[in-house]
N, C-alpha and C positions, 0 to 999 in steps of 0.2 A: 547769844550772836547766831549769825546765819551760816549754816555748814556748806560752802561754796560745790562740796564734792557729791551731794545728793542723789539717789539714784534718780532716774529719768521715772517719768509718771507714765501710768498707761498709755493718755493722750498721746506722749510725745512718743511713745511706740510705736503707736497706731499709726499718726502723723509720719513719721520715717518709714515704715513700711509701704503709708500709700504712695510715699514718694517714688522709693523703689520701684514697687510695681506698676508705676505710670511714667517710667525712667522711658524717653523713646527707645532706646539701645534694644532692653530684652524683647521688649514689642515688636519692635521689627525682626528681629532673630528667631523667635517663636513663630511670628507669623508666616515669614518667609520659609521656615519648617514645615509647617503645618500644609500651607499650600504648595511645598516641591512634593510631598506624601501626598497629596490628593490627587494632585495633575497625573504623578509617577504612577501610582496605582489605577488608575484611569485608563491613561496610556497603555500602559502595561495588559490591561484586561481587553485593550480596546483592540491592539496589535496581535495576543496570541490565543486569545479565545473568543468564543461566543457568547460570553456571558456578558458582556458590557449592556445591553439591551434591558438584560433583569437587574442589573448592577442600577444604573442609571431610573429605571423605573423603582429600584428600592428606594431611593434617596427624593426621588419628587415626590407631586400633590399627590400619588399613587401609593405612594411607601411612608416611612417614617417621618417624613416632612408635615406631612397634613396629619398623622395624630401628633405630630408636636403642635402643630398649628390647632388641633382640638384643645389640647389637655390646657395650653398657653391661655387660650380665651376662658379657661375654667378660673383660674390665677387673679386674685386679685393684685392692684397693682403694687403694691407693698413688696408683697411677697414674689412677685414676678422680677421686682428689683431687684432683691437677695439673691433671688436665683441666680439673676443675670450677672451680679457679681462676684458670684461663687465661682460659674464657670467660670468668667473672666480673670478671675486672681488662679486659679487652676488650672486654666491653657495656655495663657498670655503672657505670666508676670514670675511663673516660677524657671529655675532652670533646669529640673528636672524631665519640664517638659520638652526643651530642648533638646535635651540628652535623650529621650525616648525617641522622637521626632527624628533625631541623627541615626540612631542605630537604625530606625525603620528605612529608612532614605538609604543607609549601608545597602541593608537588604535588598533593596528595589537594585543598587546599583549589581549587585550579588545577581539579582536572577534577569541583569540585564544581558549575560551570558548564556541568553535564550533565544533559540530562532522557532519557527512553528510550520510545521508542514498543513496546508490547508487541504483540505478534499471537497473539490466542489463537483459534483453529480452532476449529468445533464439527465433530461428525462428520456428512461429508456424501458421503462415499465417493467422492471424485474429488481431484485432484493438481491445483493452480492456480498458476501462478507470480505474482509480487506485484514491485511496483515502490513505491521511496518517495523522493520527491524534496521538494527543499527549495523553497520558494516562487521561480520567478522564475530556476532554474538548470535546464538544458536535461539533463543527467547524474543518474541517480538517485545516492541517497547509498552504498548500497551495490549491486554486480552481482546481477542480474537474477537469481534461485532460486526454486526450488517451494519452497511451503508446508508449513513439516514438518506433524507430526500433533502435537507436544505444540508450546506456547505458546514466543514467542521475540521476545527482546528485543533491539530496537536503538537505542543511546549514540548520541546525536547532542548537538553542542554549540549553547548557546541562553544568554539572556541575563535577568538581570530585567527590564530597563529595553527592552530590545529581541527577545520571546521569538518563539522560530524558527516558521514556519508550514510546515506539511510535505503533501504530496500523496501519500495511501496510495492504489495501483492494483491491486487484485486483479484478474486475468485473467477475464472474466464478467462483475464488475458493476459499478455506478455508481464514480467515484473519491470519496472522503472525505477532509476536508482538516480537520488539526488543527492547533491551538497550544499549543507545550512551552515550558515556564517550568524553570527549574533545580530538581532533586531530584523533579519529577515526572514520572512512569510512564503513560503514557495507555495504558491497554488497551482495544486495537480488537479485536473477535469479527466473527468470519468465518464465513460472510457476513451475520451480526445488523446489523453495523455500517452497511452498505453499504447497506440497504434507505432508497431515497428516490424519490419520486416522478420517475419520467422517461417520457418519449413518444416512442411508434415512430408516423411519421404514415402509411398506408400508402394510395398512391393507387389507385381502382378504378380496374378494367381499361377503362372508359372514359376515363379522366383519364390515364392513360398513352397511350391513341390520340391523345385530344385533344392531350398537351404535345407528342409529336412527337420530333422531333430534339430540341430545347433550346427554350429560353426562360426569361425572369428570374423567378428565385423570391423573395423579400421575406418574413421572419418577421417579424412584429411580436409584440410580451411585453405586454401591458395597455399598447397606443397608444403603446411604445417600439421604435424600429427594433432587433433581435437580431441576424441573420445577413439576408444577398444575395448567390444565389447567381447569375451572369449566364449560365450553360447548363446550369440544370437540364434533366432529363430523363427525369423521370417515375419515377427509384428512389424505393424507401421510403428513409427517412431519421429518424435520431436526432433528436433536440431534450432537451440535458440530461443527455446523457452521451457517453463516446467508441464509436467504429464496433463496440469487441471486445465489449460485452455484450450476453448470448445472451439468444438470444429467447426466452423461456418456451417448452416442449412444447407446451402447451396452446394458445398463438396458432399455431406451427407446423404443428399437425396442424386448426387450421380454415385456414389457409391452402392447405395440399394436398387439401384437400377444396372448397374455392372451386376452386382452379387445376382439378382434375379433375370439377368439375360444366361449369366453362367450357369445357371441350375438349370433355367431349362434344356440348353445345349446338353448338359452334363444327363440330362433324364431323358431325351432324346439319342443319345450315343448308348446308355443303358439300356434302353429297351430295342434299341437297334439290334444291338448284341444279343438278347433276349428274342429278335426276332427269325435270327440267323439259328436259332435251332442249337446252339451251343450246350454242351450238357454243363450243369450245375448253375446254369444262370438264373437268377431272381425271378420272379415273377413279378408283374408291372406295379403291383401295391409296393412291393419292397424295393424295387427302385426311386419309388415316389418319396419314402422313407430315405432311403441314401443319400438322393440328391437333397433333400431338405437336412439331413444330420451335416454334408456336405458342405451346405450355405450356410449355416452356422458354423463349423470350423470357418470360413472365409473369411463371415463376419466378426468372429471374436478377432481377427488378425489386420482387420483392417478398422472399426470403431473405436477397440481400446489403446488406441496409440500409446507407447511408454516414451520417456525422454532420454535422451542419451548424451545431452548437453544442453546445458542453463544460458552459457555466456552471449553476448549481444553479436548478433551478425552485422556490425554497423558499417564496417570497412572490406567484410567477407565478399569476393569476385566469384569463385569457383568452388566447387566441394565436390570430392571425390570419393565413392562408396568403396572401398575395399574389401570384400569377401573373399575367405580362405576356407578350404576345408577337403582335407582328404589328398593336402601336398598340391593341389589345383587353385588356381586364383582367379580371379573376376573381377573389374572395377569398372565402375559405372561415374562417369562426370556429368554436372549438370551448373548453370552460371545458375547466380544469384541474382532474381530482378529485381528491379529498383521499385520503390513502393509511389505507384500512382496514382494510385487511390489510398485515403486514410486508413477507411473501414477494409480493404482487402488485404489484411495485413498478414494471409497464411501463403504463403507459394506451396502448390501443390505440387507435388513432384513424382510422376508415376516410375516405380523402379523396374525395368524389364532386364530381363538377364540374356545374353547372348547365347544361345542353344550352343554354337561353336564353342565357347569359352566357360559352360557349366562348371563351375565346382567339383560337382555332384559326381559326372561323369554317365550320368544316366539319360541324358538326352540325346537324342537318336535323328 
């Protein structure tokens, strides 16, 4: 008597497995998941990094696929068919493949909460360090690096409901602030994107003498206090940027010319006093040394400015410098000039103190 409930044979099991593996539904789903994963990964690399060319080259004829083609040619046809069938069953016919692809696609969706800052250097002939800071954080997003000759993309976390704000600092230029949304790649051109109005206040030599050791300096912008220094000593200072901004060459040349003229005038005055036969006057050699020392002192005040405030002066119209010492006050006002030439972003202001209102009372 034949048993109708006999266990299925191995051939039947294999046939059933083949039918499941060749079912269009899992085949279609797995293919779509793998396709989405490949396209998503390629798009992410293309959007946020500079690695897409290298990644593409690795997969094309110059990379993995070229070696794979060479190996396949060595295989006999039967061995190649067995390998092909094994890869097909592993990637396209199993649910675990679909689950793994879904997880990886989910990770790509998570990484879609990413934007990018793209630094595009223009030919400048010099290497500069750069920093990228997230707003409110003291440490840079990436370690300090030198700006490369080619463009550089920096992926950063952000969100649609609370886009991240970053401060970009390239050594020698004012800072730039950018707001990054997901899937956004903000291109920042170096140095043109950093051109904005900043002010360099250069006290006159008489002002430096009037200030003396120290006094109180308040900076008002459009009637509102911007910064206050209790021990100001007559050093030139920046308004609207950090102290590492580079002084334009034309300004440095003007400063050197003024310092040389002031030194020569001082030397003539000292020699004139010595020629009058006043007792205790130095020799011409001593006068030359004294004039050179004074020139170096003035140079230290002008060529190494400090920063009193780094906030942007985008809408500022007038700045007032209020200096106080010995219960006397002197105010110097000037207007912010519009930025007519992009690379002429430094407005040089000569701070000249009115003798009649000299806060030290030493002016005559």
